[in-house]
mmCIF file of the N, C-alpha and C atoms, coordinates in Angstrom:
data_MODEL
# 
_entry.id   MODEL 
# 
loop_
_atom_site.group_PDB 
_atom_site.id 
_atom_site.type_symbol 
_atom_site.label_atom_id 
_atom_site.label_alt_id 
_atom_site.label_comp_id 
_atom_site.label_asym_id 
_atom_site.label_entity_id 
_atom_site.label_seq_id 
_atom_site.pdbx_PDB_ins_code 
_atom_site.Cartn_x 
_atom_site.Cartn_y 
_atom_site.Cartn_z 
_atom_site.occupancy 
_atom_site.B_iso_or_equiv 
_atom_site.pdbx_formal_charge 
_atom_site.auth_seq_id 
_atom_site.auth_comp_id 
_atom_site.auth_asym_id 
_atom_site.auth_atom_id 
_atom_site.pdbx_PDB_model_num 
ATOM 1   N N  . MET A 1 1  ? -19.905 -18.557 -19.801 1.00 0.00 ? 1  MET A N  1 
ATOM 2   C CA . MET A 1 1  ? -20.516 -17.419 -20.430 1.00 0.00 ? 1  MET A CA 1 
ATOM 3   C C  . MET A 1 1  ? -19.746 -17.128 -21.722 1.00 0.00 ? 1  MET A C  1 
ATOM 4   N N  . ARG A 1 2  ? -20.467 -16.889 -22.750 1.00 0.00 ? 2  ARG A N  1 
ATOM 5   C CA . ARG A 1 2  ? -19.849 -16.615 -24.038 1.00 0.00 ? 2  ARG A CA 1 
ATOM 6   C C  . ARG A 1 2  ? -19.871 -15.112 -24.287 1.00 0.00 ? 2  ARG A C  1 
ATOM 7   N N  . THR A 1 3  ? -18.699 -14.583 -24.683 1.00 0.00 ? 3  THR A N  1 
ATOM 8   C CA . THR A 1 3  ? -18.603 -13.158 -25.001 1.00 0.00 ? 3  THR A CA 1 
ATOM 9   C C  . THR A 1 3  ? -17.535 -12.958 -26.068 1.00 0.00 ? 3  THR A C  1 
ATOM 10  N N  . THR A 1 4  ? -17.622 -11.842 -26.749 1.00 0.00 ? 4  THR A N  1 
ATOM 11  C CA . THR A 1 4  ? -16.622 -11.518 -27.766 1.00 0.00 ? 4  THR A CA 1 
ATOM 12  C C  . THR A 1 4  ? -15.609 -10.563 -27.157 1.00 0.00 ? 4  THR A C  1 
ATOM 13  N N  . LEU A 1 5  ? -14.348 -10.862 -27.389 1.00 0.00 ? 5  LEU A N  1 
ATOM 14  C CA . LEU A 1 5  ? -13.278 -10.065 -26.821 1.00 0.00 ? 5  LEU A CA 1 
ATOM 15  C C  . LEU A 1 5  ? -12.219 -9.849  -27.890 1.00 0.00 ? 5  LEU A C  1 
ATOM 16  N N  . THR A 1 6  ? -11.789 -8.625  -28.059 1.00 0.00 ? 6  THR A N  1 
ATOM 17  C CA . THR A 1 6  ? -10.740 -8.327  -29.027 1.00 0.00 ? 6  THR A CA 1 
ATOM 18  C C  . THR A 1 6  ? -9.417  -8.232  -28.289 1.00 0.00 ? 6  THR A C  1 
ATOM 19  N N  . LEU A 1 7  ? -8.489  -9.098  -28.658 1.00 0.00 ? 7  LEU A N  1 
ATOM 20  C CA . LEU A 1 7  ? -7.170  -9.112  -28.023 1.00 0.00 ? 7  LEU A CA 1 
ATOM 21  C C  . LEU A 1 7  ? -6.174  -8.396  -28.920 1.00 0.00 ? 7  LEU A C  1 
ATOM 22  N N  . ASP A 1 8  ? -5.237  -7.711  -28.300 1.00 0.00 ? 8  ASP A N  1 
ATOM 23  C CA . ASP A 1 8  ? -4.137  -7.134  -29.068 1.00 0.00 ? 8  ASP A CA 1 
ATOM 24  C C  . ASP A 1 8  ? -3.336  -8.281  -29.677 1.00 0.00 ? 8  ASP A C  1 
ATOM 25  N N  . THR A 1 9  ? -2.694  -8.010  -30.792 1.00 0.00 ? 9  THR A N  1 
ATOM 26  C CA . THR A 1 9  ? -1.962  -9.039  -31.528 1.00 0.00 ? 9  THR A CA 1 
ATOM 27  C C  . THR A 1 9  ? -0.882  -9.693  -30.671 1.00 0.00 ? 9  THR A C  1 
ATOM 28  N N  . ASP A 1 10 ? -0.134  -8.883  -29.934 1.00 0.00 ? 10 ASP A N  1 
ATOM 29  C CA . ASP A 1 10 ? 0.946   -9.446  -29.112 1.00 0.00 ? 10 ASP A CA 1 
ATOM 30  C C  . ASP A 1 10 ? 0.406   -10.318 -27.982 1.00 0.00 ? 10 ASP A C  1 
ATOM 31  N N  . VAL A 1 11 ? -0.744  -9.931  -27.417 1.00 0.00 ? 11 VAL A N  1 
ATOM 32  C CA . VAL A 1 11 ? -1.344  -10.705 -26.326 1.00 0.00 ? 11 VAL A CA 1 
ATOM 33  C C  . VAL A 1 11 ? -1.858  -12.039 -26.859 1.00 0.00 ? 11 VAL A C  1 
ATOM 34  N N  . ALA A 1 12 ? -2.541  -12.002 -27.986 1.00 0.00 ? 12 ALA A N  1 
ATOM 35  C CA . ALA A 1 12 ? -3.070  -13.230 -28.576 1.00 0.00 ? 12 ALA A CA 1 
ATOM 36  C C  . ALA A 1 12 ? -1.938  -14.183 -28.944 1.00 0.00 ? 12 ALA A C  1 
ATOM 37  N N  . SER A 1 13 ? -0.857  -13.635 -29.503 1.00 0.00 ? 13 SER A N  1 
ATOM 38  C CA . SER A 1 13 ? 0.288   -14.459 -29.885 1.00 0.00 ? 13 SER A CA 1 
ATOM 39  C C  . SER A 1 13 ? 0.917   -15.117 -28.666 1.00 0.00 ? 13 SER A C  1 
ATOM 40  N N  . LYS A 1 14 ? 1.088   -14.332 -27.621 1.00 0.00 ? 14 LYS A N  1 
ATOM 41  C CA . LYS A 1 14 ? 1.684   -14.872 -26.390 1.00 0.00 ? 14 LYS A CA 1 
ATOM 42  C C  . LYS A 1 14 ? 0.788   -15.948 -25.778 1.00 0.00 ? 14 LYS A C  1 
ATOM 43  N N  . ALA A 1 15 ? -0.522  -15.731 -25.809 1.00 0.00 ? 15 ALA A N  1 
ATOM 44  C CA . ALA A 1 15 ? -1.469  -16.705 -25.253 1.00 0.00 ? 15 ALA A CA 1 
ATOM 45  C C  . ALA A 1 15 ? -1.458  -17.992 -26.074 1.00 0.00 ? 15 ALA A C  1 
ATOM 46  N N  . ARG A 1 16 ? -1.406  -17.880 -27.388 1.00 0.00 ? 16 ARG A N  1 
ATOM 47  C CA . ARG A 1 16 ? -1.373  -19.075 -28.245 1.00 0.00 ? 16 ARG A CA 1 
ATOM 48  C C  . ARG A 1 16 ? -0.076  -19.868 -28.019 1.00 0.00 ? 16 ARG A C  1 
ATOM 49  N N  . LYS A 1 17 ? 1.041   -19.166 -27.906 1.00 0.00 ? 17 LYS A N  1 
ATOM 50  C CA . LYS A 1 17 ? 2.321   -19.846 -27.643 1.00 0.00 ? 17 LYS A CA 1 
ATOM 51  C C  . LYS A 1 17 ? 2.290   -20.527 -26.273 1.00 0.00 ? 17 LYS A C  1 
ATOM 52  N N  . GLY A 1 18 ? 1.701   -19.829 -25.280 1.00 0.00 ? 18 GLY A N  1 
ATOM 53  C CA . GLY A 1 18 ? 1.588   -20.412 -23.942 1.00 0.00 ? 18 GLY A CA 1 
ATOM 54  C C  . GLY A 1 18 ? 0.700   -21.638 -23.932 1.00 0.00 ? 18 GLY A C  1 
ATOM 55  N N  . ALA A 1 19 ? -0.395  -21.586 -24.677 1.00 0.00 ? 19 ALA A N  1 
ATOM 56  C CA . ALA A 1 19 ? -1.308  -22.732 -24.754 1.00 0.00 ? 19 ALA A CA 1 
ATOM 57  C C  . ALA A 1 19 ? -0.606  -23.933 -25.396 1.00 0.00 ? 19 ALA A C  1 
ATOM 58  N N  . ALA A 1 20 ? 0.149   -23.670 -26.464 1.00 0.00 ? 20 ALA A N  1 
ATOM 59  C CA . ALA A 1 20 ? 0.868   -24.754 -27.127 1.00 0.00 ? 20 ALA A CA 1 
ATOM 60  C C  . ALA A 1 20 ? 1.936   -25.344 -26.205 1.00 0.00 ? 20 ALA A C  1 
ATOM 61  N N  . LYS A 1 21 ? 2.650   -24.468 -25.502 1.00 0.00 ? 21 LYS A N  1 
ATOM 62  C CA . LYS A 1 21 ? 3.720   -24.914 -24.603 1.00 0.00 ? 21 LYS A CA 1 
ATOM 63  C C  . LYS A 1 21 ? 3.161   -25.741 -23.444 1.00 0.00 ? 21 LYS A C  1 
ATOM 64  N N  . LEU A 1 22 ? 2.014   -25.306 -22.908 1.00 0.00 ? 22 LEU A N  1 
ATOM 65  C CA . LEU A 1 22 ? 1.408   -26.012 -21.775 1.00 0.00 ? 22 LEU A CA 1 
ATOM 66  C C  . LEU A 1 22 ? 0.548   -27.199 -22.206 1.00 0.00 ? 22 LEU A C  1 
ATOM 67  N N  . GLY A 1 23 ? 0.210   -27.248 -23.493 1.00 0.00 ? 23 GLY A N  1 
ATOM 68  C CA . GLY A 1 23 ? -0.660  -28.316 -23.975 1.00 0.00 ? 23 GLY A CA 1 
ATOM 69  C C  . GLY A 1 23 ? -2.087  -28.153 -23.484 1.00 0.00 ? 23 GLY A C  1 
ATOM 70  N N  . LYS A 1 24 ? -2.502  -26.912 -23.313 1.00 0.00 ? 24 LYS A N  1 
ATOM 71  C CA . LYS A 1 24 ? -3.850  -26.622 -22.831 1.00 0.00 ? 24 LYS A CA 1 
ATOM 72  C C  . LYS A 1 24 ? -4.593  -25.805 -23.878 1.00 0.00 ? 24 LYS A C  1 
ATOM 73  N N  . PRO A 1 25 ? -5.918  -25.844 -23.814 1.00 0.00 ? 25 PRO A N  1 
ATOM 74  C CA . PRO A 1 25 ? -6.696  -25.056 -24.774 1.00 0.00 ? 25 PRO A CA 1 
ATOM 75  C C  . PRO A 1 25 ? -6.469  -23.549 -24.579 1.00 0.00 ? 25 PRO A C  1 
ATOM 76  N N  . PHE A 1 26 ? -6.561  -22.827 -25.693 1.00 0.00 ? 26 PHE A N  1 
ATOM 77  C CA . PHE A 1 26 ? -6.401  -21.365 -25.694 1.00 0.00 ? 26 PHE A CA 1 
ATOM 78  C C  . PHE A 1 26 ? -7.344  -20.718 -24.682 1.00 0.00 ? 26 PHE A C  1 
ATOM 79  N N  . LYS A 1 27 ? -8.597  -21.150 -24.674 1.00 0.00 ? 27 LYS A N  1 
ATOM 80  C CA . LYS A 1 27 ? -9.613  -20.590 -23.767 1.00 0.00 ? 27 LYS A CA 1 
ATOM 81  C C  . LYS A 1 27 ? -9.188  -20.742 -22.302 1.00 0.00 ? 27 LYS A C  1 
ATOM 82  N N  . GLU A 1 28 ? -8.634  -21.892 -21.964 1.00 0.00 ? 28 GLU A N  1 
ATOM 83  C CA . GLU A 1 28 ? -8.212  -22.159 -20.587 1.00 0.00 ? 28 GLU A CA 1 
ATOM 84  C C  . GLU A 1 28 ? -7.050  -21.248 -20.182 1.00 0.00 ? 28 GLU A C  1 
ATOM 85  N N  . VAL A 1 29 ? -6.110  -21.042 -21.097 1.00 0.00 ? 29 VAL A N  1 
ATOM 86  C CA . VAL A 1 29 ? -4.964  -20.171 -20.824 1.00 0.00 ? 29 VAL A CA 1 
ATOM 87  C C  . VAL A 1 29 ? -5.422  -18.729 -20.644 1.00 0.00 ? 29 VAL A C  1 
ATOM 88  N N  . ILE A 1 30 ? -6.329  -18.278 -21.497 1.00 0.00 ? 30 ILE A N  1 
ATOM 89  C CA . ILE A 1 30 ? -6.861  -16.910 -21.386 1.00 0.00 ? 30 ILE A CA 1 
ATOM 90  C C  . ILE A 1 30 ? -7.585  -16.726 -20.057 1.00 0.00 ? 30 ILE A C  1 
ATOM 91  N N  . ASN A 1 31 ? -8.439  -17.677 -19.682 1.00 0.00 ? 31 ASN A N  1 
ATOM 92  C CA . ASN A 1 31 ? -9.167  -17.569 -18.412 1.00 0.00 ? 31 ASN A CA 1 
ATOM 93  C C  . ASN A 1 31 ? -8.217  -17.558 -17.219 1.00 0.00 ? 31 ASN A C  1 
ATOM 94  N N  . ALA A 1 32 ? -7.197  -18.403 -17.236 1.00 0.00 ? 32 ALA A N  1 
ATOM 95  C CA . ALA A 1 32 ? -6.236  -18.441 -16.132 1.00 0.00 ? 32 ALA A CA 1 
ATOM 96  C C  . ALA A 1 32 ? -5.467  -17.123 -16.043 1.00 0.00 ? 32 ALA A C  1 
ATOM 97  N N  . ALA A 1 33 ? -5.053  -16.607 -17.209 1.00 0.00 ? 33 ALA A N  1 
ATOM 98  C CA . ALA A 1 33 ? -4.311  -15.339 -17.217 1.00 0.00 ? 33 ALA A CA 1 
ATOM 99  C C  . ALA A 1 33 ? -5.182  -14.190 -16.729 1.00 0.00 ? 33 ALA A C  1 
ATOM 100 N N  . LEU A 1 34 ? -6.439  -14.167 -17.145 1.00 0.00 ? 34 LEU A N  1 
ATOM 101 C CA . LEU A 1 34 ? -7.351  -13.110 -16.685 1.00 0.00 ? 34 LEU A CA 1 
ATOM 102 C C  . LEU A 1 34 ? -7.593  -13.199 -15.176 1.00 0.00 ? 34 LEU A C  1 
ATOM 103 N N  . ARG A 1 35 ? -7.757  -14.412 -14.665 1.00 0.00 ? 35 ARG A N  1 
ATOM 104 C CA . ARG A 1 35 ? -7.954  -14.566 -13.215 1.00 0.00 ? 35 ARG A CA 1 
ATOM 105 C C  . ARG A 1 35 ? -6.758  -14.007 -12.441 1.00 0.00 ? 35 ARG A C  1 
ATOM 106 N N  . LEU A 1 36 ? -5.563  -14.433 -12.862 1.00 0.00 ? 36 LEU A N  1 
ATOM 107 C CA . LEU A 1 36 ? -4.350  -13.960 -12.184 1.00 0.00 ? 36 LEU A CA 1 
ATOM 108 C C  . LEU A 1 36 ? -4.198  -12.446 -12.313 1.00 0.00 ? 36 LEU A C  1 
ATOM 109 N N  . GLY A 1 37 ? -4.393  -11.956 -13.514 1.00 0.00 ? 37 GLY A N  1 
ATOM 110 C CA . GLY A 1 37 ? -4.230  -10.523 -13.763 1.00 0.00 ? 37 GLY A CA 1 
ATOM 111 C C  . GLY A 1 37 ? -5.248  -9.681  -13.022 1.00 0.00 ? 37 GLY A C  1 
ATOM 112 N N  . LEU A 1 38 ? -6.509  -10.118 -13.025 1.00 0.00 ? 38 LEU A N  1 
ATOM 113 C CA . LEU A 1 38 ? -7.547  -9.352  -12.334 1.00 0.00 ? 38 LEU A CA 1 
ATOM 114 C C  . LEU A 1 38 ? -7.353  -9.381  -10.825 1.00 0.00 ? 38 LEU A C  1 
ATOM 115 N N  . ASP A 1 39 ? -6.940  -10.542 -10.290 1.00 0.00 ? 39 ASP A N  1 
ATOM 116 C CA . ASP A 1 39 ? -6.657  -10.609 -8.849  1.00 0.00 ? 39 ASP A CA 1 
ATOM 117 C C  . ASP A 1 39 ? -5.568  -9.608  -8.477  1.00 0.00 ? 39 ASP A C  1 
ATOM 118 N N  . GLN A 1 40 ? -4.538  -9.552  -9.290  1.00 0.00 ? 40 GLN A N  1 
ATOM 119 C CA . GLN A 1 40 ? -3.424  -8.636  -9.029  1.00 0.00 ? 40 GLN A CA 1 
ATOM 120 C C  . GLN A 1 40 ? -3.849  -7.182  -9.218  1.00 0.00 ? 40 GLN A C  1 
ATOM 121 N N  . LEU A 1 41 ? -4.608  -6.923  -10.261 1.00 0.00 ? 41 LEU A N  1 
ATOM 122 C CA . LEU A 1 41 ? -5.035  -5.564  -10.588 1.00 0.00 ? 41 LEU A CA 1 
ATOM 123 C C  . LEU A 1 41 ? -5.993  -4.993  -9.547  1.00 0.00 ? 41 LEU A C  1 
ATOM 124 N N  . LEU A 1 42 ? -6.883  -5.823  -9.043  1.00 0.00 ? 42 LEU A N  1 
ATOM 125 C CA . LEU A 1 42 ? -7.917  -5.345  -8.119  1.00 0.00 ? 42 LEU A CA 1 
ATOM 126 C C  . LEU A 1 42 ? -7.493  -5.397  -6.655  1.00 0.00 ? 42 LEU A C  1 
ATOM 127 N N  . LYS A 1 43 ? -6.344  -5.997  -6.388  1.00 0.00 ? 43 LYS A N  1 
ATOM 128 C CA . LYS A 1 43 ? -5.859  -6.082  -5.007  1.00 0.00 ? 43 LYS A CA 1 
ATOM 129 C C  . LYS A 1 43 ? -5.343  -4.705  -4.582  1.00 0.00 ? 43 LYS A C  1 
ATOM 130 N N  . PRO A 1 44 ? -5.798  -4.204  -3.434  1.00 0.00 ? 44 PRO A N  1 
ATOM 131 C CA . PRO A 1 44 ? -5.287  -2.897  -3.003  1.00 0.00 ? 44 PRO A CA 1 
ATOM 132 C C  . PRO A 1 44 ? -3.798  -2.982  -2.692  1.00 0.00 ? 44 PRO A C  1 
ATOM 133 N N  . PRO A 1 45 ? -3.077  -1.908  -2.975  1.00 0.00 ? 45 PRO A N  1 
ATOM 134 C CA . PRO A 1 45 ? -1.648  -1.933  -2.689  1.00 0.00 ? 45 PRO A CA 1 
ATOM 135 C C  . PRO A 1 45 ? -1.395  -2.056  -1.184  1.00 0.00 ? 45 PRO A C  1 
ATOM 136 N N  . ALA A 1 46 ? -0.368  -2.770  -0.848  1.00 0.00 ? 46 ALA A N  1 
ATOM 137 C CA . ALA A 1 46 ? -0.020  -2.946  0.557   1.00 0.00 ? 46 ALA A CA 1 
ATOM 138 C C  . ALA A 1 46 ? 0.455   -1.614  1.132   1.00 0.00 ? 46 ALA A C  1 
ATOM 139 N N  . ALA A 1 47 ? -0.063  -1.289  2.290   1.00 0.00 ? 47 ALA A N  1 
ATOM 140 C CA . ALA A 1 47 ? 0.336   -0.047  2.951   1.00 0.00 ? 47 ALA A CA 1 
ATOM 141 C C  . ALA A 1 47 ? 1.717   -0.225  3.571   1.00 0.00 ? 47 ALA A C  1 
ATOM 142 N N  . LYS A 1 48 ? 2.514   0.804   3.458   1.00 0.00 ? 48 LYS A N  1 
ATOM 143 C CA . LYS A 1 48 ? 3.830   0.759   4.087   1.00 0.00 ? 48 LYS A CA 1 
ATOM 144 C C  . LYS A 1 48 ? 3.645   0.932   5.589   1.00 0.00 ? 48 LYS A C  1 
ATOM 145 N N  . PRO A 1 49 ? 4.334   0.136   6.377   1.00 0.00 ? 49 PRO A N  1 
ATOM 146 C CA . PRO A 1 49 ? 4.212   0.308   7.821   1.00 0.00 ? 49 PRO A CA 1 
ATOM 147 C C  . PRO A 1 49 ? 4.798   1.658   8.246   1.00 0.00 ? 49 PRO A C  1 
ATOM 148 N N  . TYR A 1 50 ? 4.096   2.311   9.138   1.00 0.00 ? 50 TYR A N  1 
ATOM 149 C CA . TYR A 1 50 ? 4.549   3.606   9.631   1.00 0.00 ? 50 TYR A CA 1 
ATOM 150 C C  . TYR A 1 50 ? 5.487   3.366   10.805  1.00 0.00 ? 50 TYR A C  1 
ATOM 151 N N  . CYS A 1 51 ? 6.647   3.943   10.742  1.00 0.00 ? 51 CYS A N  1 
ATOM 152 C CA . CYS A 1 51 ? 7.635   3.723   11.781  1.00 0.00 ? 51 CYS A CA 1 
ATOM 153 C C  . CYS A 1 51 ? 8.362   5.029   12.078  1.00 0.00 ? 51 CYS A C  1 
ATOM 154 N N  . THR A 1 52 ? 8.501   5.344   13.341  1.00 0.00 ? 52 THR A N  1 
ATOM 155 C CA . THR A 1 52 ? 9.271   6.513   13.737  1.00 0.00 ? 52 THR A CA 1 
ATOM 156 C C  . THR A 1 52 ? 10.429  6.053   14.609  1.00 0.00 ? 52 THR A C  1 
ATOM 157 N N  . GLU A 1 53 ? 11.465  6.800   14.568  1.00 0.00 ? 53 GLU A N  1 
ATOM 158 C CA . GLU A 1 53 ? 12.625  6.495   15.389  1.00 0.00 ? 53 GLU A CA 1 
ATOM 159 C C  . GLU A 1 53 ? 12.493  7.247   16.710  1.00 0.00 ? 53 GLU A C  1 
ATOM 160 N N  . PRO A 1 54 ? 12.466  6.537   17.829  1.00 0.00 ? 54 PRO A N  1 
ATOM 161 C CA . PRO A 1 54 ? 12.382  7.220   19.110  1.00 0.00 ? 54 PRO A CA 1 
ATOM 162 C C  . PRO A 1 54 ? 13.685  7.923   19.437  1.00 0.00 ? 54 PRO A C  1 
ATOM 163 N N  . ARG A 1 55 ? 13.568  9.002   20.149  1.00 0.00 ? 55 ARG A N  1 
ATOM 164 C CA . ARG A 1 55 ? 14.770  9.701   20.615  1.00 0.00 ? 55 ARG A CA 1 
ATOM 165 C C  . ARG A 1 55 ? 14.455  10.373  21.942  1.00 0.00 ? 55 ARG A C  1 
ATOM 166 N N  . PRO A 1 56 ? 15.421  10.460  22.814  1.00 0.00 ? 56 PRO A N  1 
ATOM 167 C CA . PRO A 1 56 ? 15.160  11.084  24.118  1.00 0.00 ? 56 PRO A CA 1 
ATOM 168 C C  . PRO A 1 56 ? 14.933  12.583  23.941  1.00 0.00 ? 56 PRO A C  1 
ATOM 169 N N  . MET A 1 57 ? 13.880  13.077  24.544  1.00 0.00 ? 57 MET A N  1 
ATOM 170 C CA . MET A 1 57 ? 13.558  14.494  24.420  1.00 0.00 ? 57 MET A CA 1 
ATOM 171 C C  . MET A 1 57 ? 14.120  15.294  25.602  1.00 0.00 ? 57 MET A C  1 
ATOM 172 N N  . GLY A 1 58 ? 14.058  14.704  26.770  1.00 0.00 ? 58 GLY A N  1 
ATOM 173 C CA . GLY A 1 58 ? 14.582  15.400  27.942  1.00 0.00 ? 58 GLY A CA 1 
ATOM 174 C C  . GLY A 1 58 ? 13.774  16.646  28.268  1.00 0.00 ? 58 GLY A C  1 
ATOM 175 N N  . LEU A 1 59 ? 14.255  17.398  29.199  1.00 0.00 ? 59 LEU A N  1 
ATOM 176 C CA . LEU A 1 59 ? 13.609  18.647  29.610  1.00 0.00 ? 59 LEU A CA 1 
ATOM 177 C C  . LEU A 1 59 ? 14.648  19.748  29.478  1.00 0.00 ? 59 LEU A C  1 
ATOM 178 N N  . ARG A 1 60 ? 14.234  20.884  28.957  1.00 0.00 ? 60 ARG A N  1 
ATOM 179 C CA . ARG A 1 60 ? 15.174  21.990  28.765  1.00 0.00 ? 60 ARG A CA 1 
ATOM 180 C C  . ARG A 1 60 ? 15.733  22.483  30.092  1.00 0.00 ? 60 ARG A C  1 
ATOM 181 N N  . ARG A 1 61 ? 16.915  23.040  30.003  1.00 0.00 ? 61 ARG A N  1 
ATOM 182 C CA . ARG A 1 61 ? 17.530  23.611  31.208  1.00 0.00 ? 61 ARG A CA 1 
ATOM 183 C C  . ARG A 1 61 ? 16.644  24.719  31.752  1.00 0.00 ? 61 ARG A C  1 
ATOM 184 N N  . GLY A 1 62 ? 16.570  24.792  33.048  1.00 0.00 ? 62 GLY A N  1 
ATOM 185 C CA . GLY A 1 62 ? 15.793  25.828  33.696  1.00 0.00 ? 62 GLY A CA 1 
ATOM 186 C C  . GLY A 1 62 ? 14.339  25.427  33.933  1.00 0.00 ? 62 GLY A C  1 
ATOM 187 N N  . PHE A 1 63 ? 13.930  24.268  33.410  1.00 0.00 ? 63 PHE A N  1 
ATOM 188 C CA . PHE A 1 63 ? 12.565  23.791  33.614  1.00 0.00 ? 63 PHE A CA 1 
ATOM 189 C C  . PHE A 1 63 ? 12.597  22.609  34.568  1.00 0.00 ? 63 PHE A C  1 
ATOM 190 N N  . SER A 1 64 ? 11.484  22.416  35.278  1.00 0.00 ? 64 SER A N  1 
ATOM 191 C CA . SER A 1 64 ? 11.398  21.315  36.229  1.00 0.00 ? 64 SER A CA 1 
ATOM 192 C C  . SER A 1 64 ? 9.978   20.777  36.239  1.00 0.00 ? 64 SER A C  1 
ATOM 193 N N  . TYR A 1 65 ? 9.856   19.466  36.424  1.00 0.00 ? 65 TYR A N  1 
ATOM 194 C CA . TYR A 1 65 ? 8.532   18.855  36.532  1.00 0.00 ? 65 TYR A CA 1 
ATOM 195 C C  . TYR A 1 65 ? 7.915   19.079  37.909  1.00 0.00 ? 65 TYR A C  1 
ATOM 196 N N  . ASP A 1 66 ? 8.655   19.647  38.830  1.00 0.00 ? 66 ASP A N  1 
ATOM 197 C CA . ASP A 1 66 ? 8.162   19.844  40.187  1.00 0.00 ? 66 ASP A CA 1 
ATOM 198 C C  . ASP A 1 66 ? 7.006   20.825  40.246  1.00 0.00 ? 66 ASP A C  1 
ATOM 199 N N  . ASN A 1 67 ? 6.969   21.794  39.333  1.00 0.00 ? 67 ASN A N  1 
ATOM 200 C CA . ASN A 1 67 ? 5.902   22.788  39.342  1.00 0.00 ? 67 ASN A CA 1 
ATOM 201 C C  . ASN A 1 67 ? 5.280   22.849  37.947  1.00 0.00 ? 67 ASN A C  1 
ATOM 202 N N  . VAL A 1 68 ? 4.254   22.030  37.734  1.00 0.00 ? 68 VAL A N  1 
ATOM 203 C CA . VAL A 1 68 ? 3.613   21.933  36.419  1.00 0.00 ? 68 VAL A CA 1 
ATOM 204 C C  . VAL A 1 68 ? 2.933   23.246  36.054  1.00 0.00 ? 68 VAL A C  1 
ATOM 205 N N  . ALA A 1 69 ? 2.347   23.921  37.011  1.00 0.00 ? 69 ALA A N  1 
ATOM 206 C CA . ALA A 1 69 ? 1.682   25.198  36.739  1.00 0.00 ? 69 ALA A CA 1 
ATOM 207 C C  . ALA A 1 69 ? 2.681   26.211  36.175  1.00 0.00 ? 69 ALA A C  1 
ATOM 208 N N  . ASP A 1 70 ? 3.891   26.201  36.694  1.00 0.00 ? 70 ASP A N  1 
ATOM 209 C CA . ASP A 1 70 ? 4.926   27.100  36.192  1.00 0.00 ? 70 ASP A CA 1 
ATOM 210 C C  . ASP A 1 70 ? 5.316   26.736  34.756  1.00 0.00 ? 70 ASP A C  1 
ATOM 211 N N  . LEU A 1 71 ? 5.422   25.437  34.463  1.00 0.00 ? 71 LEU A N  1 
ATOM 212 C CA . LEU A 1 71 ? 5.732   24.995  33.097  1.00 0.00 ? 71 LEU A CA 1 
ATOM 213 C C  . LEU A 1 71 ? 4.663   25.457  32.115  1.00 0.00 ? 71 LEU A C  1 
ATOM 214 N N  . ILE A 1 72 ? 3.391   25.276  32.475  1.00 0.00 ? 72 ILE A N  1 
ATOM 215 C CA . ILE A 1 72 ? 2.286   25.692  31.600  1.00 0.00 ? 72 ILE A CA 1 
ATOM 216 C C  . ILE A 1 72 ? 2.303   27.198  31.406  1.00 0.00 ? 72 ILE A C  1 
ATOM 217 N N  . ALA A 1 73 ? 2.515   27.933  32.482  1.00 0.00 ? 73 ALA A N  1 
ATOM 218 C CA . ALA A 1 73 ? 2.541   29.394  32.384  1.00 0.00 ? 73 ALA A CA 1 
ATOM 219 C C  . ALA A 1 73 ? 3.683   29.864  31.474  1.00 0.00 ? 73 ALA A C  1 
ATOM 220 N N  . ARG A 1 74 ? 4.823   29.224  31.559  1.00 0.00 ? 74 ARG A N  1 
ATOM 221 C CA . ARG A 1 74 ? 5.976   29.619  30.727  1.00 0.00 ? 74 ARG A CA 1 
ATOM 222 C C  . ARG A 1 74 ? 5.743   29.217  29.256  1.00 0.00 ? 74 ARG A C  1 
ATOM 223 N N  . ALA A 1 75 ? 5.072   28.094  29.035  1.00 0.00 ? 75 ALA A N  1 
ATOM 224 C CA . ALA A 1 75 ? 4.849   27.617  27.656  1.00 0.00 ? 75 ALA A CA 1 
ATOM 225 C C  . ALA A 1 75 ? 3.696   28.354  26.987  1.00 0.00 ? 75 ALA A C  1 
ATOM 226 N N  . GLU A 1 76 ? 2.630   28.648  27.738  1.00 0.00 ? 76 GLU A N  1 
ATOM 227 C CA . GLU A 1 76 ? 1.428   29.188  27.114  1.00 0.00 ? 76 GLU A CA 1 
ATOM 228 C C  . GLU A 1 76 ? 1.106   30.620  27.534  1.00 0.00 ? 76 GLU A C  1 
ATOM 229 N N  . GLY A 1 77 ? 1.848   31.164  28.453  1.00 0.00 ? 77 GLY A N  1 
ATOM 230 C CA . GLY A 1 77 ? 1.603   32.532  28.899  1.00 0.00 ? 77 GLY A CA 1 
ATOM 231 C C  . GLY A 1 77 ? 0.829   32.555  30.197  1.00 0.00 ? 77 GLY A C  1 
ATOM 232 N N  . GLU A 1 78 ? 0.984   33.631  30.920  1.00 0.00 ? 78 GLU A N  1 
ATOM 233 C CA . GLU A 1 78 ? 0.355   33.764  32.232  1.00 0.00 ? 78 GLU A CA 1 
ATOM 234 C C  . GLU A 1 78 ? -1.161  33.822  32.150  1.00 0.00 ? 78 GLU A C  1 
ATOM 235 N N  . ASP A 1 79 ? -1.746  34.331  31.049  1.00 0.00 ? 79 ASP A N  1 
ATOM 236 C CA . ASP A 1 79 ? -3.188  34.530  30.952  1.00 0.00 ? 79 ASP A CA 1 
ATOM 237 C C  . ASP A 1 79 ? -3.928  33.288  30.484  1.00 0.00 ? 79 ASP A C  1 
ATOM 238 N N  . HIS A 1 80 ? -3.219  32.218  30.150  1.00 0.00 ? 80 HIS A N  1 
ATOM 239 C CA . HIS A 1 80 ? -3.879  31.027  29.640  1.00 0.00 ? 80 HIS A CA 1 
ATOM 240 C C  . HIS A 1 80 ? -4.641  30.310  30.747  1.00 0.00 ? 80 HIS A C  1 
ATOM 241 N N  . GLN A 1 81 ? -5.827  29.819  30.407  1.00 0.00 ? 81 GLN A N  1 
ATOM 242 C CA . GLN A 1 81 ? -6.635  29.099  31.401  1.00 0.00 ? 81 GLN A CA 1 
ATOM 243 C C  . GLN A 1 81 ? -6.947  27.708  30.923  1.00 0.00 ? 81 GLN A C  1 
# 
C-alpha cells in the first residue's frame, strides 16, 4: 500500500543510517521498525501479580469456637438475625 508519511528529521536520519548499516532498503527498515514499535505500543501492559503475605490470625482471648452463636452475638449484637 502506498501512502505519504512525514517523518521527523531525527527519525528519518536514524532510519537512513540504519538502512545503510544493515544494507537494506529504507522502506524495509521503516516497515520493520513500525511493526516492532506498533506491536510494543499496542500490547497491553503486563499486570502485576497480586500477592498477600499470610499471617496467623488466631482467636482473641475470651472467645471460643465451641459456641458460634455466642461469637456472632458478641460480634454483631444480640438483636442481629
